[in-house]
N, C-alpha and C positions, 0 to 999 in steps of 0.2 A: 793361722792354726791348721794343724794336720788332723784330719779325720782318719782314723785307722779303723779297718774293719777287714776280715777276710773277704776276698773278692766273691767267694761263693755266695755270700750272704746280699750281694747286691742285686736284689730282685725287685720286682715291680710290687712286693707286698711291704717294702719298707715304708715308714711314714714319710709324708711329703716333706716335713720340715727336716728329716735327716738327708733326704736325698737333696734337697736345696743347699744344706750345710756343705755336703761333699761337693756339689757342684761349685759352690762359690769358693771352697777352699782350694780346688786344683783345676778347674775347667776354665780356660780362656776363651771366651766366645768371639766369632768374628764380627766386625762391624757393630761393635758394642762397648759402651762405658762400663767395663766390667766390675768397677767398685760401686757403682749404684745399682747395677743388677744383683751383685751379691747381697746388699743391704735389703733390696726388695724380695729377691728369691725368683729364680726362674720358674716359669711353668714346666712341669715334667711331662712329657708325652710317654705313654707307656705302650700302647697299641694303636693299631689303625686297621680299617677294613673298608673297602669301597671308596668313598670320598670322605669317611669320617675318621676323626682322631678321637682317642680317649686319653684323659690326662690322669695323674697320680690321684685325683681326688674322685674320679669317676665321671668327671664331666665329660660330655661329647660335643665335638665341635665339627663344623663342615669345613673342610680345608679348601677354601676357595681358590688358593694360590697353587694347589696340588703341590705342596713342598716349597720349593722355589722354581715353580713352572716347570717340574720334571716328571711328576707321577702320571704319565699319560694314560695308562691303562688302570690306574687305580691302586689301592693297597690291597694286600692280602692275596695276590695271586700265586697260589702254590706252584703253579707251573714253573715259575722263574726260581723259586726256592729249590724245587727238584732239579732244575737244570744246573744250578749252581753245585748242589750235592754231588750230582754225576761227575761233573767236571772235576771237583775236588778229589774225588775218589780215583780218577783217571790220569789227570795232569793238573795238579793244583798249581803249578807256577813253571814257567820257563820263559827266558827273555826271547827277544826276536834280533838280538845282536849276533855277532859271530856267524853270520850266514846261516842262519837257522830260521824256521819257521814252525808253525804249530796248526793243527787243523781249525780250532775254532777262530784264530786271527784270519787266516786266509778265507775261510769261508765268509766270515763277517765282511771282509773287504770285497768280496765278490758280490755279496748281496747288497751291500751299500752302492756299488757301481751300478747294479741293475735298477735300484730304485732312483738314484739321482738323475738330474736332467741332462741332456746334452752329452758331452764327452768327458764329464766328471767320473773318470774310471779307475781312480787310483786314491789309495787311503793310507795316511801316516796316522797311527794312533797315539793317543796320548791319555792321561788320567783325568782330564777335565777340560772345560772349555777355555780357561785361563792358560793351561799348558798348551793347548792347541793353537791359540793366538800368539803365544811366544813362537812355537813353531813357524807360524806364518810369516812372522818378522823375518826370522832367518831364511826362511825357504824363498820369499821374494826377492831379498837382497842377494842371495846366492844365484838365483834364477838370472838377474840382471848382470852379475858379475860374470856368469858363464856365457851370456850373449855379448860380452864385450863392452858391457855399459855399466862398470862398477860404481859410477857416480850416481846412479839411479838408487837412492837410498831412503828418500822421504815418502813416509807414508802418511796419507791425509785421512783423518777421522772426523767425528762430529762432537761437538760440545754436548754434554749431557748423555752421549752415548755410553754404553757399558760393554766391554770386552774382558772381563775378568778383573783379578786383584794382583796378579804377579807384577814384577816391575815393567814387563813388556805390555801384558793386558791392560794394567791399570794406567799406563803411558797411552796406550791406543784410545782407551776410554776417555771421556771428557768430562768426568766427575770432579768438580772443584774440591770437595773435601777430601778426595782422595790425592789430589795432586797437591795439596796443602802439606802432606806428609811424606817424607822418605825421598824428597828430591825428585819427584816425578813432574812431568813427563822426561823420559830419557831423549837425547838428541835425535833430530830428523823425524819427530812425529809433530804434525800440524793439524790444528782444528778449524773446522768451519762450523757455522750455525746449524742448528737442528731445524727439521721441516714441522716445526710445531705451530700450525696455523691457528687453532684455537687459542693459544696463549700468547703468540707473538704475530699474528697476521694483520692486526689493526683493520684498517678500511680495505685491504686488498682481497680480491676473491680467492678462494682456494686455488684455482688454477694458476693465477698470475703469482700467488705467494710461493707454491711449489717451484714454478720456474725460477723465480728469483733465488730462492734457496738453493736449488741445483746449481745455478750459475755461479754461486760462490765458489764451487769446486773449479769451474774453468777459471775464473779470476785468480785464484789462489794457484792453480798450475802454471798460469802465465807470469805471475808475480815470481813464483820459485825459480821458473824455467822448466819446461816439459822435460828435459834431459836429465833433470834431478829426481824426478817424481816417479816412485816405484809402483804405488798401489793406492787405491782407496779402498776402505773398510767401512761397512755400515750394517746394522741389522735392518732386514726388511721392514719390520715393525719395531721402533725402538721400545724396549722392555723395562729395564730397571729406571730408566730415565723418565718414566711416566706413562707407560702404553701409548706412545705416540705414533699415530696412523697418518702417514704422510699423504699429501693431496695426490690426486690420481696424475697430475702432470709431473710430479717429481721424479720417479724412478726412470721413466722413459728418457727424460732429459738428463740424468745422471749416465744412462747407458750410452746416449749419444756421445757424451763428453769423454768417457773413458775409451770408447771405441775410437774417437777422433785423434785422441793424443797416444793411443797404445798404451795404456796403463792398465795394470791388473786390477781386477775388481774382486775384492773378498766380501762375500756374504756371510754375516755372522748369524748361522741359524740355531745357535745354542737353544734359544726360546722357541723360536718360529718353526723349527724343524719338527718332523715326525707327526705332522697331522694338525698342529694347533690352529693354522690358517685355513684348514680345509684341504691342503694339498700335502704331499709328502714334505715338501719344503717351501718355505714362504717366498723364495725366489720364483717358483712357479706361479704363486698368486699375482706377482706383479710383473711377470715377463722378464724378470732379470736374467742375464747370462753371465754369472760369475766364472771366474778362473779357479777360484778356490772357496769352498764353504766350510766353516767352522761348525762341528757338531758336538753335542754333548747331551746332557739332561735326559731328553726323551728317547735318546738312543737306546737306554736300558731302563727306562721310566724310573730312573733314580735308584733302582735296586742294587746297582753296583757303579762305582765311580769309573766312568770310561768317556774318553771324548776323542776328537780326531779333527783331521783335516782332508775333506775329500777333494782331490786335485784334478784338473784337467790334463788332458794328453800332452799339450805342448809343454806345460810347466814340468810335469812329472819326467817327461822324456829328456828334457834339458838337464834337471837336477840329476838325472840318472848317469849323465856323462862323466861325473866325479864322484868321489866319496863325499856324501852329506855327513858331516861330523856333528851329529845332533840325535838326541833319542832321550827316552826315559826308562828308568827300570821296569815301569809298568805298561810300557808300550804294548798294546795287544795283549794284555793279561788274559790268559786262557779262560779263567772263571767269568771275568767281566765279559769277554766276547761271547762266551756260551749264553750268558744271560741276556746279552743284547739279541743275540739270534732268536732266541725264545721270545722276546719282547716283540720283535719284528714280526715273528710268525702270528702272534695274537693280534697285532694291529691289523695285519693282512686278512687273516681268516674270519675275524670278526667285524670286518670292514669298518673299522672305527674311523679311519681318515675319511672315507665316503660318507660316512654318517655325519661327521662334523660338516663336511662340504655341503650336504643337502639339507641338514636339519638345523644348524646352528649358524653357519657363516652367513646365510641371508639376513640375519638380524645383527 
């Protein structure tokens, strides 16, 4: 059944039942059995401030998940709305194809290069973490092709990891329910077990379990042949798969293995980036030295859809040797980039990352 009303009447003053009927009639929700939700009626969120949401019935809720792990500076920051409005008036959109650039995108890329560890000095923008991980698949395979090793196509990931829900990102992730639909994973994606000591460690100590799970990567590389493996991707702390904190022995052993076999390391920082673990990036919390970091979510605190890949000098300079036939309409969108810049300014000036490190991380 179609519910027809003039769009100007779709305000927060409509009765909840009417809003729910419109939602059920026209809106397809992600990761949802939409028929069951339509019969029940979705909760309609109407406004937010700080850490609190308010629904259409006036019920106030504490948003413990910060949206989807993304509203790092909280709701209601008018500075971000003002930044978006200014940019919309000046340059609401232009692409970064056709050998063009614009100020918000280049300033944001430079800012991220300053914040990122090591020689991660280059940024390829996308509209989300899912898109960025699709970029990473193509980028690492193109990197090895340009290095004269096109057979290095396999990317190793972890069961129960999450790297988005596109064909590429959903394949990189190890979610069984996602792989049951749509023919996932795509070829040349291989999964190893997650470092979930609390649930799977049995009688092993955390240290021994962390080493054992990390060494599955080495076993898999040797089984496949090192000459076929392009990269390993993982979240510093597994997010959607259960907020799984790896044993302290895990990441140092992973780093040793990728270094030994010359494999690219991709740290998916979509959730762990921008202060969530008490550093700008989760890789810094664990001493990881990635070649590529996937970013999104906290980059704009969710106020605008934006993501990207922060890329090391070696990979970026190799990719630059030839045309990289890849990109998105909204890569480096000027409004999203302007909002992200303002978000990063707030994170810095209010010392939010340092406060997380000093006051929250110890617990």
